[in-house]
Biotite code that builds the C-alpha atoms (Angstrom):
import biotite.structure as struc

atoms = struc.array([
    struc.Atom([115.965, -44.910, 17.455], chain_id="A", res_id=1, res_name="MET", atom_name="CA", element="C"),
    struc.Atom([114.725, -42.458, 14.860], chain_id="A", res_id=2, res_name="GLN", atom_name="CA", element="C"),
    struc.Atom([115.269, -42.745, 11.039], chain_id="A", res_id=3, res_name="LEU", atom_name="CA", element="C"),
    struc.Atom([115.381, -39.468, 9.031], chain_id="A", res_id=4, res_name="THR", atom_name="CA", element="C"),
    struc.Atom([116.479, -39.704, 5.303], chain_id="A", res_id=5, res_name="SER", atom_name="CA", element="C"),
    struc.Atom([119.414, -42.038, 5.690], chain_id="A", res_id=6, res_name="GLY", atom_name="CA", element="C"),
    struc.Atom([120.350, -40.926, 9.202], chain_id="A", res_id=7, res_name="ILE", atom_name="CA", element="C"),
    struc.Atom([119.444, -42.936, 12.426], chain_id="A", res_id=8, res_name="ILE", atom_name="CA", element="C"),
    struc.Atom([119.558, -40.818, 15.546], chain_id="A", res_id=9, res_name="GLU", atom_name="CA", element="C"),
    struc.Atom([119.993, -42.815, 18.820], chain_id="A", res_id=10, res_name="VAL", atom_name="CA", element="C"),
    struc.Atom([119.540, -41.094, 22.161], chain_id="A", res_id=11, res_name="ASP", atom_name="CA", element="C"),
    struc.Atom([121.845, -42.296, 24.825], chain_id="A", res_id=12, res_name="LEU", atom_name="CA", element="C"),
    struc.Atom([120.978, -39.844, 27.594], chain_id="A", res_id=13, res_name="HIS", atom_name="CA", element="C"),
    struc.Atom([120.750, -41.491, 30.895], chain_id="A", res_id=14, res_name="GLY", atom_name="CA", element="C"),
    struc.Atom([122.599, -44.753, 30.003], chain_id="A", res_id=15, res_name="LEU", atom_name="CA", element="C"),
    struc.Atom([125.845, -46.190, 31.599], chain_id="A", res_id=16, res_name="ARG", atom_name="CA", element="C"),
    struc.Atom([128.663, -46.284, 29.326], chain_id="A", res_id=17, res_name="VAL", atom_name="CA", element="C"),
    struc.Atom([128.468, -50.042, 28.709], chain_id="A", res_id=18, res_name="GLU", atom_name="CA", element="C"),
    struc.Atom([124.750, -49.704, 28.039], chain_id="A", res_id=19, res_name="GLU", atom_name="CA", element="C"),
    struc.Atom([125.459, -46.833, 25.738], chain_id="A", res_id=20, res_name="ALA", atom_name="CA", element="C"),
    struc.Atom([127.997, -48.785, 23.657], chain_id="A", res_id=21, res_name="VAL", atom_name="CA", element="C"),
    struc.Atom([125.736, -51.888, 23.388], chain_id="A", res_id=22, res_name="GLN", atom_name="CA", element="C"),
    struc.Atom([122.742, -49.695, 22.259], chain_id="A", res_id=23, res_name="LYS", atom_name="CA", element="C"),
    struc.Atom([125.189, -48.115, 19.414], chain_id="A", res_id=24, res_name="ALA", atom_name="CA", element="C"),
    struc.Atom([126.427, -51.565, 18.470], chain_id="A", res_id=25, res_name="GLU", atom_name="CA", element="C"),
    struc.Atom([122.740, -52.744, 18.115], chain_id="A", res_id=26, res_name="ASP", atom_name="CA", element="C"),
    struc.Atom([121.926, -49.706, 15.848], chain_id="A", res_id=27, res_name="ALA", atom_name="CA", element="C"),
    struc.Atom([124.873, -50.477, 13.657], chain_id="A", res_id=28, res_name="VAL", atom_name="CA", element="C"),
    struc.Atom([124.067, -54.010, 13.410], chain_id="A", res_id=29, res_name="ARG", atom_name="CA", element="C"),
    struc.Atom([120.129, -53.357, 12.631], chain_id="A", res_id=30, res_name="LYS", atom_name="CA", element="C"),
    struc.Atom([120.808, -50.519, 10.170], chain_id="A", res_id=31, res_name="ALA", atom_name="CA", element="C"),
    struc.Atom([119.356, -51.033, 6.801], chain_id="A", res_id=32, res_name="PRO", atom_name="CA", element="C"),
    struc.Atom([121.561, -50.308, 3.593], chain_id="A", res_id=33, res_name="SER", atom_name="CA", element="C"),
    struc.Atom([119.794, -47.056, 3.126], chain_id="A", res_id=34, res_name="SER", atom_name="CA", element="C"),
    struc.Atom([121.425, -45.648, 6.346], chain_id="A", res_id=35, res_name="VAL", atom_name="CA", element="C"),
    struc.Atom([124.886, -43.949, 6.010], chain_id="A", res_id=36, res_name="TYR", atom_name="CA", element="C"),
    struc.Atom([125.219, -42.171, 9.369], chain_id="A", res_id=37, res_name="ILE", atom_name="CA", element="C"),
    struc.Atom([124.238, -43.108, 12.960], chain_id="A", res_id=38, res_name="ILE", atom_name="CA", element="C"),
    struc.Atom([123.989, -40.066, 14.892], chain_id="A", res_id=39, res_name="ARG", atom_name="CA", element="C"),
    struc.Atom([124.583, -40.731, 18.757], chain_id="A", res_id=40, res_name="LEU", atom_name="CA", element="C"),
    struc.Atom([123.335, -38.223, 20.908], chain_id="A", res_id=41, res_name="ILE", atom_name="CA", element="C"),
    struc.Atom([125.071, -38.612, 24.419], chain_id="A", res_id=42, res_name="HIS", atom_name="CA", element="C"),
    struc.Atom([125.030, -35.072, 25.783], chain_id="A", res_id=43, res_name="GLY", atom_name="CA", element="C"),
    struc.Atom([127.884, -32.735, 26.590], chain_id="A", res_id=44, res_name="TYR", atom_name="CA", element="C"),
    struc.Atom([128.656, -32.494, 30.255], chain_id="A", res_id=45, res_name="HIS", atom_name="CA", element="C"),
    struc.Atom([127.814, -36.010, 31.449], chain_id="A", res_id=46, res_name="ARG", atom_name="CA", element="C"),
    struc.Atom([128.096, -37.601, 28.119], chain_id="A", res_id=47, res_name="GLY", atom_name="CA", element="C"),
    struc.Atom([132.057, -37.466, 27.760], chain_id="A", res_id=48, res_name="THR", atom_name="CA", element="C"),
    struc.Atom([132.651, -41.084, 28.924], chain_id="A", res_id=49, res_name="GLY", atom_name="CA", element="C"),
    struc.Atom([130.164, -42.419, 26.439], chain_id="A", res_id=50, res_name="ILE", atom_name="CA", element="C"),
    struc.Atom([131.780, -40.291, 23.646], chain_id="A", res_id=51, res_name="ARG", atom_name="CA", element="C"),
    struc.Atom([135.096, -41.587, 24.580], chain_id="A", res_id=52, res_name="GLU", atom_name="CA", element="C"),
    struc.Atom([134.024, -45.312, 24.707], chain_id="A", res_id=53, res_name="ALA", atom_name="CA", element="C"),
    struc.Atom([132.107, -44.898, 21.455], chain_id="A", res_id=54, res_name="VAL", atom_name="CA", element="C"),
    struc.Atom([135.032, -43.380, 19.759], chain_id="A", res_id=55, res_name="GLU", atom_name="CA", element="C"),
    struc.Atom([137.297, -46.150, 21.072], chain_id="A", res_id=56, res_name="TYR", atom_name="CA", element="C"),
    struc.Atom([134.773, -49.027, 20.085], chain_id="A", res_id=57, res_name="GLU", atom_name="CA", element="C"),
    struc.Atom([134.221, -47.898, 16.627], chain_id="A", res_id=58, res_name="PHE", atom_name="CA", element="C"),
    struc.Atom([137.352, -46.191, 15.412], chain_id="A", res_id=59, res_name="SER", atom_name="CA", element="C"),
    struc.Atom([140.495, -47.876, 13.641], chain_id="A", res_id=60, res_name="ASN", atom_name="CA", element="C"),
    struc.Atom([138.358, -50.594, 11.895], chain_id="A", res_id=61, res_name="GLY", atom_name="CA", element="C"),
    struc.Atom([137.094, -52.357, 15.039], chain_id="A", res_id=62, res_name="ARG", atom_name="CA", element="C"),
    struc.Atom([133.640, -52.740, 13.544], chain_id="A", res_id=63, res_name="ASN", atom_name="CA", element="C"),
    struc.Atom([133.607, -53.481, 9.855], chain_id="A", res_id=64, res_name="SER", atom_name="CA", element="C"),
    struc.Atom([130.271, -51.435, 9.097], chain_id="A", res_id=65, res_name="LYS", atom_name="CA", element="C"),
    struc.Atom([131.729, -48.283, 10.518], chain_id="A", res_id=66, res_name="VAL", atom_name="CA", element="C"),
    struc.Atom([133.937, -46.559, 8.023], chain_id="A", res_id=67, res_name="LYS", atom_name="CA", element="C"),
    struc.Atom([134.836, -43.612, 10.503], chain_id="A", res_id=68, res_name="ARG", atom_name="CA", element="C"),
    struc.Atom([133.835, -41.680, 13.555], chain_id="A", res_id=69, res_name="VAL", atom_name="CA", element="C"),
    struc.Atom([133.425, -37.948, 13.463], chain_id="A", res_id=70, res_name="ARG", atom_name="CA", element="C"),
    struc.Atom([132.126, -35.245, 15.971], chain_id="A", res_id=71, res_name="PRO", atom_name="CA", element="C"),
    struc.Atom([128.774, -34.113, 15.431], chain_id="A", res_id=72, res_name="GLY", atom_name="CA", element="C"),
    struc.Atom([127.398, -30.560, 14.978], chain_id="A", res_id=73, res_name="SER", atom_name="CA", element="C"),
    struc.Atom([127.744, -29.975, 18.596], chain_id="A", res_id=74, res_name="ASN", atom_name="CA", element="C"),
    struc.Atom([130.003, -31.495, 21.483], chain_id="A", res_id=75, res_name="PRO", atom_name="CA", element="C"),
    struc.Atom([126.932, -33.607, 22.608], chain_id="A", res_id=76, res_name="GLY", atom_name="CA", element="C"),
    struc.Atom([126.903, -35.698, 19.379], chain_id="A", res_id=77, res_name="ILE", atom_name="CA", element="C"),
    struc.Atom([129.082, -38.334, 17.786], chain_id="A", res_id=78, res_name="THR", atom_name="CA", element="C"),
    struc.Atom([128.473, -39.634, 14.243], chain_id="A", res_id=79, res_name="GLU", atom_name="CA", element="C"),
    struc.Atom([129.330, -43.040, 12.944], chain_id="A", res_id=80, res_name="LEU", atom_name="CA", element="C"),
    struc.Atom([129.856, -43.024, 9.099], chain_id="A", res_id=81, res_name="ILE", atom_name="CA", element="C"),
    struc.Atom([128.660, -46.366, 7.569], chain_id="A", res_id=82, res_name="LEU", atom_name="CA", element="C"),
    struc.Atom([129.351, -45.046, 3.976], chain_id="A", res_id=83, res_name="ARG", atom_name="CA", element="C"),
    struc.Atom([129.849, -41.876, 2.107], chain_id="A", res_id=84, res_name="GLU", atom_name="CA", element="C"),
    struc.Atom([126.883, -40.087, 0.888], chain_id="A", res_id=85, res_name="PHE", atom_name="CA", element="C"),
])
C-alpha cells in the first residue's frame, strides 16, 4: 500500500480473486480520514476477474465507506471513491 496525497494505491497483481478483495477491504477499513480515493491496481489481461469482483463487492452501498466505484485511468485500475475531493 502506498499513500500519495489523499490517494492510497494497492497493488493486487498476482493475487487470487478472494485475496484481492480481502486486501481491498483491508485498505478501505484502515484508510485514514485524509484519504479520498483507493486506487486498486489489478492489471488488464489477467485482472478482469479481480476488477469484476471488486466492482461487485463495493458497488450499490455494500460498503458504507465507499461512495462509488469508477474505472481508473486505464483498464488495469479501479478506483474506490471514499469521499468527493
